[in-house]
KOLMAR-308736 format. One record per residue (C-alpha): x, y, z; residue number from 1; residue in one letter; chain. Coordinates in steps of 0.02 Angstrom, whole numbers. Layout:
+--------+--------+--------+-----+---------+--------+
!   east !  north !     up ! num ! residuo ! cadena !
+--------+--------+--------+-----+---------+--------+
!      X !      Y !      Z ! NUM !       A !      A !
...
+--------+--------+--------+-----+---------+--------+
//
This chain:
+--------+--------+--------+-----+---------+--------+
!   east !  north !     up ! num ! residuo ! cadena !
+--------+--------+--------+-----+---------+--------+
!   1220 !     52 !   1255 !   1 !       X !      A !
!   1166 !    186 !   1124 !   2 !       X !      A !
!   1006 !    128 !   1040 !   3 !       X !      A !
!    941 !    234 !    905 !   4 !       X !      A !
!    762 !    277 !    871 !   5 !       X !      A !
!    717 !    338 !    703 !   6 !       X !      A !
!    564 !    462 !    679 !   7 !       X !      A !
!    480 !    423 !    533 !   8 !       X !      A !
!    319 !    500 !    547 !   9 !       X !      A !
!    238 !    621 !    710 !  10 !       X !      A !
!    134 !    509 !    787 !  11 !       X !      A !
!    303 !    401 !    822 !  12 !       X !      A !
!    387 !    540 !    910 !  13 !       X !      A !
!    241 !    513 !   1048 !  14 !       X !      A !
!    259 !    318 !   1057 !  15 !       X !      A !
!    452 !    363 !   1081 !  16 !       X !      A !
!    451 !    479 !   1214 !  17 !       X !      A !
!    435 !    363 !   1369 !  18 !       X !      A !
!    535 !    243 !   1311 !  19 !       X !      A !
!    682 !    374 !   1272 !  20 !       X !      A !
!    648 !    428 !   1459 !  21 !       X !      A !
!    647 !    230 !   1521 !  22 !       X !      A !
!    802 !    175 !   1430 !  23 !       X !      A !
!    895 !    322 !   1484 !  24 !       X !      A !
!    837 !    313 !   1665 !  25 !       X !      A !
!    941 !    134 !   1627 !  26 !       X !      A !
!   1083 !    208 !   1607 !  27 !       X !      A !
!   1061 !    173 !   1382 !  28 !       X !      A !
!   1092 !    340 !   1275 !  29 !       X !      A !
!    964 !    333 !   1123 !  30 !       X !      A !
!   1016 !    437 !    972 !  31 !       X !      A !
!    867 !    498 !    841 !  32 !       X !      A !
!    856 !    522 !    680 !  33 !       X !      A !
!    705 !    609 !    593 !  34 !       X !      A !
!    607 !    608 !    442 !  35 !       X !      A !
!    576 !    786 !    395 !  36 !       X !      A !
!    379 !    774 !    346 !  37 !       X !      A !
!    206 !    788 !    456 !  38 !       X !      A !
!    279 !    895 !    581 !  39 !       X !      A !
!    404 !    759 !    648 !  40 !       X !      A !
!    522 !    888 !    689 !  41 !       X !      A !
!    403 !   1000 !    761 !  42 !       X !      A !
!    391 !    877 !    881 !  43 !       X !      A !
!    558 !    835 !    920 !  44 !       X !      A !
!    583 !   1027 !    952 !  45 !       X !      A !
!    423 !   1046 !   1049 !  46 !       X !      A !
!    507 !    911 !   1165 !  47 !       X !      A !
!    655 !    958 !   1172 !  48 !       X !      A !
!    744 !    804 !   1099 !  49 !       X !      A !
!    911 !    813 !    975 !  50 !       X !      A !
!    898 !    750 !    818 !  51 !       X !      A !
!    982 !    704 !    626 !  52 !       X !      A !
!    879 !    778 !    496 !  53 !       X !      A !
!    878 !    600 !    359 !  54 !       X !      A !
!    746 !    622 !    224 !  55 !       X !      A !
!    590 !    720 !    193 !  56 !       X !      A !
!    431 !    708 !     72 !  57 !       X !      A !
!    453 !    585 !    -61 !  58 !       X !      A !
!    380 !    566 !   -229 !  59 !       X !      A !
!    219 !    496 !   -236 !  60 !       X !      A !
!    173 !    342 !   -304 !  61 !       X !      A !
!    231 !    143 !   -285 !  62 !       X !      A !
!    413 !    207 !   -381 !  63 !       X !      A !
!    433 !    362 !   -264 !  64 !       X !      A !
!    369 !    279 !   -125 !  65 !       X !      A !
!    499 !    121 !   -147 !  66 !       X !      A !
!    654 !    272 !   -246 !  67 !       X !      A !
!    605 !    370 !    -82 !  68 !       X !      A !
!    637 !    233 !     44 !  69 !       X !      A !
!    776 !    153 !    -24 !  70 !       X !      A !
!    870 !    377 !    -29 !  71 !       X !      A !
!    833 !    372 !    140 !  72 !       X !      A !
!    901 !    210 !    211 !  73 !       X !      A !
!   1053 !    260 !    135 !  74 !       X !      A !
!   1079 !    397 !    189 !  75 !       X !      A !
!   1045 !    334 !    338 !  76 !       X !      A !
!   1184 !    209 !    343 !  77 !       X !      A !
!   1315 !    345 !    304 !  78 !       X !      A !
!   1267 !    472 !    440 !  79 !       X !      A !
!   1245 !    340 !    583 !  80 !       X !      A !
!   1398 !    242 !    514 !  81 !       X !      A !
!   1519 !    292 !    648 !  82 !       X !      A !
!   1359 !    315 !    791 !  83 !       X !      A !
!   1409 !    148 !    890 !  84 !       X !      A !
!   1219 !    134 !    883 !  85 !       X !      A !
!   1200 !    -77 !    959 !  86 !       X !      A !
!   1034 !    -95 !    900 !  87 !       X !      A !
!    902 !     25 !    803 !  88 !       X !      A !
!    711 !     50 !    842 !  89 !       X !      A !
!    566 !    109 !    763 !  90 !       X !      A !
!    402 !    126 !    732 !  91 !       X !      A !
!    347 !     46 !    542 !  92 !       X !      A !
!    499 !    148 !    482 !  93 !       X !      A !
!    542 !     75 !    318 !  94 !       X !      A !
!    713 !    151 !    284 !  95 !       X !      A !
!    760 !     83 !    484 !  96 !       X !      A !
!    771 !    -86 !    482 !  97 !       X !      A !
!    869 !    -65 !    304 !  98 !       X !      A !
!    986 !     50 !    341 !  99 !       X !      A !
!   1019 !    -68 !    525 ! 100 !       X !      A !
!   1041 !   -199 !    390 ! 101 !       X !      A !
!   1166 !   -121 !    293 ! 102 !       X !      A !
!   1278 !    -74 !    456 ! 103 !       X !      A !
!   1242 !   -244 !    539 ! 104 !       X !      A !
!   1131 !   -161 !    697 ! 105 !       X !      A !
!    990 !   -286 !    770 ! 106 !       X !      A !
!    837 !   -174 !    723 ! 107 !       X !      A !
!    659 !   -188 !    808 ! 108 !       X !      A !
!    518 !   -114 !    739 ! 109 !       X !      A !
!    343 !   -111 !    816 ! 110 !       X !      A !
!    162 !    -80 !    696 ! 111 !       X !      A !
!     -2 !   -107 !    734 ! 112 !       X !      A !
!    -78 !    -99 !    562 ! 113 !       X !      A !
!    -60 !   -288 !    497 ! 114 !       X !      A !
!    -98 !   -259 !    311 ! 115 !       X !      A !
!     73 !   -169 !    259 ! 116 !       X !      A !
!    196 !   -261 !    169 ! 117 !       X !      A !
!    294 !   -345 !    296 ! 118 !       X !      A !
!    443 !   -419 !    178 ! 119 !       X !      A !
!    553 !   -277 !    231 ! 120 !       X !      A !
!    506 !   -287 !    414 ! 121 !       X !      A !
!    521 !   -501 !    379 ! 122 !       X !      A !
!    684 !   -474 !    291 ! 123 !       X !      A !
!    769 !   -343 !    401 ! 124 !       X !      A !
!    727 !   -364 !    580 ! 125 !       X !      A !
!    760 !   -433 !    726 ! 126 !       X !      A !
!    603 !   -435 !    810 ! 127 !       X !      A !
!    401 !   -378 !    761 ! 128 !       X !      A !
!    303 !   -305 !    914 ! 129 !       X !      A !
!    121 !   -342 !    867 ! 130 !       X !      A !
!    -25 !   -291 !    985 ! 131 !       X !      A !
!   -123 !   -428 !   1062 ! 132 !       X !      A !
!   -250 !   -381 !    980 ! 133 !       X !      A !
!   -174 !   -436 !    838 ! 134 !       X !      A !
!   -167 !   -659 !    835 ! 135 !       X !      A !
!    -40 !   -759 !    788 ! 136 !       X !      A !
!   -165 !   -819 !    644 ! 137 !       X !      A !
!   -176 !   -642 !    564 ! 138 !       X !      A !
!      3 !   -627 !    585 ! 139 !       X !      A !
!     20 !   -790 !    456 ! 140 !       X !      A !
!   -141 !   -711 !    358 ! 141 !       X !      A !
!    -26 !   -554 !    331 ! 142 !       X !      A !
!    115 !   -642 !    276 ! 143 !       X !      A !
!    201 !   -572 !    438 ! 144 !       X !      A !
!    350 !   -688 !    490 ! 145 !       X !      A !
!    259 !   -746 !    632 ! 146 !       X !      A !
!    444 !   -827 !    701 ! 147 !       X !      A !
!    491 !   -637 !    742 ! 148 !       X !      A !
!    328 !   -559 !    800 ! 149 !       X !      A !
!    329 !   -526 !   1002 ! 150 !       X !      A !
!    132 !   -492 !   1028 ! 151 !       X !      A !
!    128 !   -335 !   1159 ! 152 !       X !      A !
!     -7 !   -317 !   1299 ! 153 !       X !      A !
!   -124 !   -163 !   1286 ! 154 !       X !      A !
!   -129 !    -63 !   1132 ! 155 !       X !      A !
!     11 !     66 !   1074 ! 156 !       X !      A !
!    -58 !    212 !   1128 ! 157 !       X !      A !
!    -68 !    155 !   1318 ! 158 !       X !      A !
!    137 !    195 !   1288 ! 159 !       X !      A !
!     78 !    405 !   1287 ! 160 !       X !      A !
!    -60 !    435 !   1338 ! 161 !       X !      A !
!    -33 !    390 !   1559 ! 162 !       X !      A !
!    101 !    456 !   1666 ! 163 !       X !      A !
!     53 !    617 !   1573 ! 164 !       X !      A !
!     18 !    806 !   1621 ! 165 !       X !      A !
!   -100 !    856 !   1465 ! 166 !       X !      A !
!    -98 !   1034 !   1435 ! 167 !       X !      A !
!   -270 !   1117 !   1463 ! 168 !       X !      A !
!   -241 !   1267 !   1391 ! 169 !       X !      A !
!   -263 !   1189 !   1226 ! 170 !       X !      A !
!   -430 !   1246 !   1201 ! 171 !       X !      A !
!   -413 !   1401 !   1245 ! 172 !       X !      A !
!   -281 !   1420 !   1112 ! 173 !       X !      A !
!   -376 !   1350 !    991 ! 174 !       X !      A !
!   -514 !   1504 !   1034 ! 175 !       X !      A !
!   -651 !   1350 !   1078 ! 176 !       X !      A !
!   -801 !   1427 !   1180 ! 177 !       X !      A !
!   -857 !   1324 !   1318 ! 178 !       X !      A !
!  -1054 !   1312 !   1298 ! 179 !       X !      A !
!  -1011 !   1264 !   1078 ! 180 !       X !      A !
!   -994 !   1061 !   1034 ! 181 !       X !      A !
!   -806 !   1020 !   1001 ! 182 !       X !      A !
!   -757 !    911 !    847 ! 183 !       X !      A !
!   -572 !    856 !    794 ! 184 !       X !      A !
!   -580 !    791 !    620 ! 185 !       X !      A !
!   -441 !    739 !    507 ! 186 !       X !      A !
!   -471 !    686 !    350 ! 187 !       X !      A !
!   -418 !    529 !    252 ! 188 !       X !      A !
!   -222 !    524 !    198 ! 189 !       X !      A !
!   -252 !    525 !     -5 ! 190 !       X !      A !
!    -86 !    484 !    -49 ! 191 !       X !      A !
!    -70 !    332 !     51 ! 192 !       X !      A !
!    -48 !    154 !     -3 ! 193 !       X !      A !
!   -184 !     97 !     88 ! 194 !       X !      A !
!   -304 !    251 !     38 ! 195 !       X !      A !
!   -489 !    214 !    -26 ! 196 !       X !      A !
!   -571 !    342 !   -115 ! 197 !       X !      A !
!   -741 !    276 !    -34 ! 198 !       X !      A !
!   -644 !    376 !    131 ! 199 !       X !      A !
!   -680 !    543 !     25 ! 200 !       X !      A !
!   -858 !    493 !     17 ! 201 !       X !      A !
!   -894 !    479 !    194 ! 202 !       X !      A !
!   -798 !    622 !    241 ! 203 !       X !      A !
!   -925 !    718 !    144 ! 204 !       X !      A !
!  -1078 !    625 !    231 ! 205 !       X !      A !
!   -975 !    695 !    394 ! 206 !       X !      A !
!   -961 !    881 !    327 ! 207 !       X !      A !
!  -1121 !    902 !    288 ! 208 !       X !      A !
!  -1208 !    823 !    436 ! 209 !       X !      A !
!  -1071 !    960 !    555 ! 210 !       X !      A !
!  -1133 !   1081 !    441 ! 211 !       X !      A !
!  -1312 !   1068 !    525 ! 212 !       X !      A !
!  -1256 !   1070 !    674 ! 213 !       X !      A !
!  -1241 !   1261 !    712 ! 214 !       X !      A !
!  -1171 !   1241 !    872 ! 215 !       X !      A !
!  -1019 !   1131 !    801 ! 216 !       X !      A !
!   -842 !   1203 !    832 ! 217 !       X !      A !
!   -728 !   1124 !    700 ! 218 !       X !      A !
!   -540 !   1092 !    716 ! 219 !       X !      A !
!   -470 !   1049 !    566 ! 220 !       X !      A !
!   -345 !    932 !    523 ! 221 !       X !      A !
!   -303 !    947 !    345 ! 222 !       X !      A !
!   -172 !    806 !    260 ! 223 !       X !      A !
!   -139 !    898 !     99 ! 224 !       X !      A !
!   -169 !   1083 !     26 ! 225 !       X !      A !
!   -319 !   1005 !    -61 ! 226 !       X !      A !
!   -423 !    965 !     74 ! 227 !       X !      A !
!   -395 !   1105 !    175 ! 228 !       X !      A !
!   -556 !   1210 !     91 ! 229 !       X !      A !
!   -663 !   1049 !     93 ! 230 !       X !      A !
!   -763 !   1121 !    265 ! 231 !       X !      A !
!   -793 !   1300 !    217 ! 232 !       X !      A !
!   -881 !   1226 !     51 ! 233 !       X !      A !
!   -998 !   1090 !    121 ! 234 !       X !      A !
!  -1049 !   1261 !    239 ! 235 !       X !      A !
!   -983 !   1230 !    399 ! 236 !       X !      A !
!  -1007 !   1382 !    490 ! 237 !       X !      A !
!   -866 !   1365 !    628 ! 238 !       X !      A !
!   -708 !   1293 !    550 ! 239 !       X !      A !
!   -520 !   1315 !    659 ! 240 !       X !      A !
!   -343 !   1254 !    561 ! 241 !       X !      A !
!   -214 !   1259 !    698 ! 242 !       X !      A !
!    -57 !   1364 !    647 ! 243 !       X !      A !
!     58 !   1269 !    771 ! 244 !       X !      A !
!     64 !   1088 !    818 ! 245 !       X !      A !
!    -36 !   1048 !    961 ! 246 !       X !      A !
!     22 !    878 !   1106 ! 247 !       X !      A !
!    -90 !    766 !   1010 ! 248 !       X !      A !
!   -165 !    671 !   1181 ! 249 !       X !      A !
!   -203 !    843 !   1252 ! 250 !       X !      A !
!   -285 !    903 !   1081 ! 251 !       X !      A !
!   -389 !    769 !   1079 ! 252 !       X !      A !
!   -448 !    775 !   1276 ! 253 !       X !      A !
!   -503 !    939 !   1249 ! 254 !       X !      A !
!   -627 !    896 !   1120 ! 255 !       X !      A !
!   -820 !    830 !   1130 ! 256 !       X !      A !
!   -801 !    698 !    993 ! 257 !       X !      A !
!   -652 !    656 !    868 ! 258 !       X !      A !
!   -653 !    595 !    690 ! 259 !       X !      A !
!   -522 !    513 !    580 ! 260 !       X !      A !
!   -505 !    449 !    399 ! 261 !       X !      A !
!   -337 !    354 !    476 ! 262 !       X !      A !
!   -289 !    263 !    625 ! 263 !       X !      A !
!   -203 !    351 !    786 ! 264 !       X !      A !
!   -314 !    488 !    850 ! 265 !       X !      A !
!   -471 !    412 !    828 ! 266 !       X !      A !
!   -367 !    255 !    924 ! 267 !       X !      A !
!   -330 !    392 !   1044 ! 268 !       X !      A !
!   -487 !    462 !   1108 ! 269 !       X !      A !
!   -563 !    282 !   1096 ! 270 !       X !      A !
!   -441 !    242 !   1242 ! 271 !       X !      A !
!   -471 !    409 !   1336 ! 272 !       X !      A !
!   -658 !    396 !   1319 ! 273 !       X !      A !
!   -681 !    533 !   1224 ! 274 !       X !      A !
!   -806 !    479 !   1077 ! 275 !       X !      A !
!   -721 !    413 !    916 ! 276 !       X !      A !
!   -786 !    373 !    737 ! 277 !       X !      A !
!   -673 !    299 !    622 ! 278 !       X !      A !
!   -712 !    312 !    415 ! 279 !       X !      A !
!   -536 !    221 !    366 ! 280 !       X !      A !
!   -586 !    107 !    234 ! 281 !       X !      A !
!   -429 !     12 !    205 ! 282 !       X !      A !
!   -422 !   -156 !    236 ! 283 !       X !      A !
!   -477 !   -158 !    411 ! 284 !       X !      A !
!   -359 !   -219 !    573 ! 285 !       X !      A !
!   -393 !   -301 !    720 ! 286 !       X !      A !
!   -340 !   -160 !    834 ! 287 !       X !      A !
!   -489 !    -72 !    763 ! 288 !       X !      A !
!   -590 !   -219 !    780 ! 289 !       X !      A !
!   -552 !   -259 !    948 ! 290 !       X !      A !
!   -607 !    -49 !   1019 ! 291 !       X !      A !
!   -760 !    -77 !    885 ! 292 !       X !      A !
!   -807 !   -244 !    955 ! 293 !       X !      A !
!   -782 !   -161 !   1163 ! 294 !       X !      A !
!   -911 !    -27 !   1100 ! 295 !       X !      A !
!   -751 !    107 !   1108 ! 296 !       X !      A !
!   -751 !    137 !    919 ! 297 !       X !      A !
!   -873 !    196 !    794 ! 298 !       X !      A !
!   -832 !    105 !    649 ! 299 !       X !      A !
!   -919 !    210 !    492 ! 300 !       X !      A !
!   -904 !    121 !    351 ! 301 !       X !      A !
!  -1001 !    216 !    214 ! 302 !       X !      A !
!  -1102 !    363 !    165 ! 303 !       X !      A !
!  -1280 !    329 !    206 ! 304 !       X !      A !
!  -1223 !    259 !    375 ! 305 !       X !      A !
!  -1165 !    450 !    462 ! 306 !       X !      A !
!  -1337 !    488 !    530 ! 307 !       X !      A !
!  -1369 !    336 !    592 ! 308 !       X !      A !
!  -1196 !    307 !    685 ! 309 !       X !      A !
!  -1115 !    502 !    712 ! 310 !       X !      A !
!  -1194 !    586 !    871 ! 311 !       X !      A !
!  -1155 !    782 !    886 ! 312 !       X !      A !
!  -1153 !    791 !   1061 ! 313 !       X !      A !
!  -1065 !    852 !   1198 ! 314 !       X !      A !
!   -947 !    741 !   1295 ! 315 !       X !      A !
!  -1030 !    624 !   1422 ! 316 !       X !      A !
!   -902 !    605 !   1538 ! 317 !       X !      A !
!   -692 !    664 !   1597 ! 318 !       X !      A !
!   -553 !    570 !   1481 ! 319 !       X !      A !
!   -476 !    432 !   1565 ! 320 !       X !      A !
!   -301 !    371 !   1560 ! 321 !       X !      A !
!   -202 !    226 !   1577 ! 322 !       X !      A !
!    -49 !    148 !   1658 ! 323 !       X !      A !
!    100 !    164 !   1544 ! 324 !       X !      A !
!    209 !     85 !   1652 ! 325 !       X !      A !
!    213 !   -115 !   1632 ! 326 !       X !      A !
!    193 !    -87 !   1431 ! 327 !       X !      A !
!    342 !     39 !   1432 ! 328 !       X !      A !
!    445 !    -79 !   1515 ! 329 !       X !      A !
!    394 !   -256 !   1424 ! 330 !       X !      A !
!    436 !   -130 !   1244 ! 331 !       X !      A !
!    606 !    -83 !   1317 ! 332 !       X !      A !
!    626 !   -227 !   1403 ! 333 !       X !      A !
!    640 !   -322 !   1215 ! 334 !       X !      A !
!    754 !   -165 !   1140 ! 335 !       X !      A !
!    886 !   -230 !   1257 ! 336 !       X !      A !
!    863 !   -388 !   1240 ! 337 !       X !      A !
!    883 !   -375 !   1025 ! 338 !       X !      A !
!   1071 !   -227 !   1069 ! 339 !       X !      A !
!   1165 !   -376 !   1192 ! 340 !       X !      A !
+--------+--------+--------+-----+---------+--------+
//
């Protein structure tokens, strides 16, 4: 069958990559659409996928996001009307299930942060895939239609972290010295609907802490132009802002520690055994709670906690990679079932 994948954000490309390989090996054809933002198209280019570019950055504010989602859904429906796809799949793409419903195509969505508005997914999706770490009780509390929920084993990052070769040239390409402490930092998503300004205060405290460590080499991934100069203003001596897109897991594997005001990167680090710190201040999700309870992720709840919780040091051991095959097969099975 023809299967429609929509990459709405950069991390979605990594999630979809092993699923494309599995579904193609099973004899199916995958057609990509992509939203042109946050390196999504660059990552598709990096991995050699053809795609149809539909939509870009939305205007800020709730009204802008609603208008952007509705407009992109209509554009997706027009673009894919004659493609002949039997099922669609996305990771939290809001325009995709709406466009699929307009076309009468069953849609499967997957996401791992339960505190999002689920109404569109409840209405339009055949299945909603969430990690086993998210209980049905939490799904119900978050308003997710539990009758559509399928809980998958492990974490979504395990789909693509294992069964792959890491790029060992990343540190050299960034100009990192072997004798320094290599820190990867991603500031909070200040334009996201879930943003809590408390995260910006924690970021300031983290930058002050890093500035006090002369051996730190900071690889910094700003989300918006106004975040670009924050490390320099805080006095961090060596700041590297990559001028091209790197394979995310390979970038994480090159680091001694990872800090983020978001989610995906810190979970990748936690699963790979790289010291990982989250200062996300939206409503706490069960995936992060699970990783923190297992001692794999450190949660930084306020600026005063930075000094006590953040250990700026060389990574104590090698990275570890999970076996992705069981989870890849599980998700591919659900996509196939929805298309039958």
